[in-house]
TORSESE-561133 format. One record per residue (C-alpha): chain; z negated, y, x negated. Coordinates in pm, whole numbers, plus 50000, padded with zeros to 5 digits. Layout:
 c    pz    py    px
 A     Z     Y     X
...
! end
This chain:
 c    pz    py    px
 A 08277 53150 30173
 A 08584 53228 30385
 A 08871 53064 30186
 A 09193 53275 30204
 A 09579 53160 30392
 A 09773 53207 30075
 A 10142 53247 30078
 A 10267 52931 29880
 A 10512 52914 29582
 A 10907 52798 29797
 A 11134 52813 29561
 A 11160 53038 29240
 A 11451 53211 29317
 A 11232 53278 29640
 A 11021 53596 29607
 A 10828 53641 29984
 A 10953 53643 30325
 A 10837 53726 30731
 A 10639 53610 30930
 A 10782 53418 31250
 A 10508 53343 31415
 A 10176 53174 31406
 A 10088 52851 31573
 A 09718 52958 31683
 A 09484 53235 31752
 A 09257 53459 31658
 A 08940 53310 31595
 A 09041 52944 31703
 A 08926 52657 31483
 A 09149 52497 31283
 A 09158 52153 31098
 A 09269 52071 30734
 A 09683 52029 30722
 A 09685 52233 31069
 A 10031 52399 31048
 A 09920 52768 31099
 A 10217 52951 31039
 A 10611 52959 31031
 A 10724 53174 30705
 A 11102 53197 30742
 A 11301 53377 30405
 A 11621 53378 30279
 A 11711 53097 30258
 A 11507 52845 30486
 A 11219 52800 30710
 A 10864 52672 30568
 A 10563 52614 30736
 A 10212 52709 30573
 A 09905 52524 30666
 A 09554 52493 30644
 A 09372 52426 30264
 A 09014 52410 30513
 A 08812 52386 30803
 A 08727 52605 31016
 A 08718 52932 31221
 A 09117 53118 31166
 A 09113 53473 31149
 A 09477 53634 31093
 A 09526 53878 30842
 A 09940 53934 30886
 A 10100 53939 31197
 A 10399 53773 31336
 A 10735 53960 31233
 A 10556 54137 30908
 A 10687 54103 30528
 A 10474 53878 30275
 A 10556 53810 29931
 A 10416 53431 29788
 A 10103 53485 29670
 A 10023 53722 29935
 A 09679 53652 30139
 A 09769 53657 30498
 A 09494 53561 30670
 A 09115 53342 30627
 A 08924 53024 30696
 A 08559 53111 30783
 A 08458 52741 30642
 A 08112 52799 30790
 A 08176 52814 31184
 A 08082 52523 31361
 A 08316 52340 31549
 A 08286 52332 31884
 A 08100 52125 32096
 A 08292 51915 32318
 A 08195 52046 32666
 A 07985 51773 32868
 A 08126 51680 33162
 A 07939 51732 33487
 A 07828 51419 33679
 A 08002 51347 33918
 A 07877 51342 34265
 A 07830 51030 34429
 A 08072 50921 34741
 A 08060 51005 35039
 A 08027 50695 35239
 A 08431 50670 35419
 A 08469 50565 35783
 A 08646 50256 35868
 A 09005 50388 35899
 A 09160 50231 36282
 A 09375 49950 36200
 A 09770 50021 36138
 A 09970 50016 36405
 A 10250 49760 36361
 A 10588 49825 36243
 A 10949 49759 36355
 A 11060 49532 36096
 A 11333 49733 36002
 A 11181 50088 35963
 A 11082 50193 35651
 A 10833 50340 35480
 A 10854 50606 35282
 A 10612 50800 35045
 A 10522 51148 35035
 A 10647 51274 34598
 A 10321 51424 34457
 A 10320 51816 34379
 A 10506 51883 34117
 A 10347 52050 33804
 A 10390 52421 33743
 A 10622 52544 33567
 A 10494 52785 33264
 A 10548 53108 33321
 A 10837 53212 33047
 A 10809 53384 32689
 A 10739 53729 32692
 A 11119 53930 32626
 A 11135 54122 32360
 A 11004 54514 32371
 A 11239 54723 32469
 A 11383 55155 32479
 A 11148 55352 32736
 A 11538 55386 32916
 A 11612 55047 32889
 A 11918 55033 32798
 A 11854 54919 32366
 A 11664 54638 32256
 A 11510 54665 31904
 A 11404 54388 31674
 A 11322 54331 31335
 A 11686 54188 31115
 A 11469 53835 30992
 A 11529 53744 30591
 A 11813 53496 30632
 A 12073 53749 30885
 A 11972 54055 30570
 A 12066 53801 30265
 A 12369 53688 30488
 A 12486 54022 30509
 A 12416 54098 30171
 A 12609 53812 30115
 A 12934 53897 30254
 A 12898 54210 30120
 A 12856 54144 29781
 A 13151 53892 29836
 A 13361 54239 29969
 A 13262 54427 29712
 A 13289 54171 29369
 A 13565 53968 29459
 A 13960 54019 29564
 A 13971 53778 29835
 A 14284 53686 29956
 A 14399 53456 30254
 A 14659 53230 30256
 A 14737 53052 30543
 A 14905 52675 30746
 A 14834 52412 31012
 A 14829 52052 31061
 A 14932 51820 31333
 A 14626 51609 31364
 A 14763 51333 31562
 A 14719 51073 31261
 A 14368 51121 31245
 A 14314 51179 31588
 A 14529 50839 31608
 A 14289 50662 31345
 A 13949 50775 31474
 A 14118 50613 31832
 A 14177 50272 31674
 A 13771 50260 31461
 A 13524 50428 31636
 A 13375 50148 31797
 A 13405 49916 31499
 A 13312 50287 31283
 A 13001 50299 31548
 A 12865 49960 31528
 A 12911 49878 31123
 A 12732 50243 31029
 A 12547 50363 31361
 A 12712 50700 31406
 A 13023 50872 31474
 A 13376 50919 31275
 A 13410 51227 31333
 A 13709 51499 31253
 A 13459 51659 30853
 A 13433 51382 30730
 A 13843 51330 30679
 A 13902 51708 30553
 A 13545 51702 30269
 A 13754 51417 30169
 A 14069 51618 30204
 A 13953 51855 30041
 A 13856 51656 29706
 A 14176 51553 29676
 A 14328 51904 29690
 A 14086 52035 29432
 A 14104 51692 29208
 A 14499 51830 29256
 A 14479 52242 29203
 A 14172 52221 28923
 A 14220 52586 28932
 A 14020 52648 29219
 A 13737 52469 29168
 A 13602 52717 28934
 A 13361 53002 29013
 A 13294 53319 28758
 A 12989 53396 28569
 A 13001 53771 28331
 A 13346 53757 28161
 A 13371 53362 28196
 A 13552 53167 28391
 A 13424 52829 28505
 A 13556 52542 28553
 A 13334 52234 28742
 A 13431 51890 28755
 A 13223 51777 29006
 A 13257 51824 29429
 A 12942 51941 29587
 A 13107 52053 29906
 A 12918 52287 30161
 A 12860 52299 30529
 A 12886 52567 30742
 A 12684 52570 31056
 A 12543 52769 31281
 A 12143 52776 31375
 A 11953 52997 31603
 A 11852 53177 31231
 A 12184 53251 31133
 A 12460 53013 30979
 A 12304 52826 30618
 A 12576 52599 30449
 A 12417 52307 30333
 A 12613 52119 30013
 A 12669 51774 30005
 A 12680 51542 29683
 A 12954 51368 29458
 A 13176 51390 29820
 A 13390 51213 29573
 A 13149 50941 29528
 A 13023 50895 29910
 A 13222 50656 30144
 A 13313 50872 30486
 A 13035 50717 30711
 A 12821 50807 30450
 A 12936 51146 30515
 A 12905 51175 30858
 A 12541 51049 30788
 A 12494 51345 30555
 A 12617 51593 30825
 A 12448 51441 31085
 A 12067 51461 30914
 A 12115 51915 30758
 A 12186 51891 31136
 A 11907 51835 31264
 A 11720 51923 30960
 A 11798 52302 31038
 A 11773 52226 31383
 A 11450 52119 31291
 A 11388 52415 31050
 A 11271 52243 30789
 A 11638 52263 30556
 A 11476 52318 30212
 A 11614 52596 29925
 A 11750 52319 29767
 A 11996 52167 30056
 A 12184 52481 30036
 A 12261 52560 29638
 A 12519 52448 29416
 A 12844 52350 29626
 A 13168 52485 29485
 A 13398 52469 29803
 A 13276 52536 30218
 A 13455 52393 30513
 A 13401 52683 30791
 A 13454 52513 31092
 A 13483 52822 31390
 A 13708 52600 31594
 A 13335 52447 31729
 A 13314 52792 31922
 A 13694 52847 32015
 A 13825 53056 31716
 A 14236 52992 31709
 A 14228 53189 31374
 A 14075 53356 31164
 A 13997 53498 30733
 A 13689 53310 30584
 A 13491 53493 30304
 A 13406 53274 29987
 A 13091 53185 29996
 A 12970 53319 29575
 A 13022 53295 29309
 A 13271 52944 29478
 A 13604 53057 29455
 A 13746 52949 29789
 A 13644 52801 30097
 A 13843 52653 30342
 A 13837 52766 30775
 A 13916 52477 31009
 A 14051 52635 31330
 A 14022 52477 31718
 A 14304 52174 31823
 A 14574 52249 32067
 A 14889 52108 32218
 A 15146 52325 32097
 A 15607 52249 32102
 A 15605 52205 31748
 A 15951 52108 31594
 A 16012 51710 31429
 A 16227 51540 31321
 A 16509 51808 31515
 A 16319 51726 31810
 A 16063 51955 32032
 A 15790 51737 32104
 A 15444 51835 32196
 A 15179 51788 31887
 A 14786 51868 31876
 A 14803 52106 31538
 A 14542 52332 31452
 A 14555 52662 31161
 A 14419 52679 30879
 A 14321 52916 30619
 A 14188 52923 30269
 A 14027 53280 30144
 A 13970 53248 29776
 A 13909 53521 29497
 A 14249 53607 29315
 A 14034 53736 29049
 A 14108 53353 28911
 A 14301 53182 29140
 A 14670 53266 29164
 A 14892 53259 29502
 A 15021 52932 29418
 A 14724 52726 29328
 A 14577 52866 29618
 A 14914 52774 29815
 A 14921 52454 29670
 A 14586 52334 29685
 A 14612 52408 30077
 A 14930 52211 30149
 A 14758 51909 29972
 A 14433 51957 30216
 A 14772 51917 30480
 A 14915 51661 30377
 A 14581 51464 30360
 A 14535 51493 30732
 A 14885 51448 30814
 A 14915 51088 30596
 A 14456 51034 30636
 A 14566 50680 30458
 A 14610 50805 30164
 A 14278 50923 30107
 A 14160 50527 30146
 A 14458 50472 29875
 A 14454 50794 29643
 A 14791 50837 29677
! end
């Protein structure tokens, strides 16, 4: 009797998704544990594995939307595995004619071997369908992209978003990184990046201005006394925000390792729903793409988000003198329904002070 291939439960907030691809073709023989298909949801990409061995029959195609519990195909367990092909007997080798002895080569002549013929390059994947006149290409919006769109529109419609700007001198952070980088890598196995400094700076800012560490639930304001910080990561599927838990209790090295771990999981499509939920504040680094200045949109139900930008050498006034310093514009968007301008500006200035005087974060000053 055929065994149904069903979409498994993926978390209480995930109702279904879109079949991104099948890893086998119709009629292929699969074994228990084989990855049959990749399902893309509005939060994560999940893999569905075979629970039996047999011939695969595909019911739903790549690009189809499916709900949790839906039957998307079957495995015919009665189908026998294809027998291994017997190797044809090799003909006896023809007797080799005795090759003439090579002439002696001068001692100063180098002999070169012919490079073997390279393997043929695989054909490129088929392109997305285009219109008859070739002017446009259409493809279905992925569940993640739909979710991103819904979140952004919801944030604009439900929150009173305002942005405050400042700039910070990155000289001291850059000097500290340069001085400590070799010993940091030797001890921890990861590089000391800018993001861990900003995460720690945000934690200090939220402690100094707790009115920013809130969320809205109905007609209530919920004060949060923990520091789970989301870091926006761009992927091929779209923007996701994995959350680093209890950042106030973690070292710079622990934060850097977690960031790298999430980046690897995102690249492999193995981010879990639990990785993306529960943050109190988000940091978005548009500077990695060359952004000089932007107004980030808050990530509901959070009440604020910090935008980092490109570091540029700019002339600034220091002690009455014009000097060239590596400067970064900072932008903090906030929900004006629950965060007043004074609190938002104070929070951003605290971030600026921590970045410009990074030693303070190490001693809690």
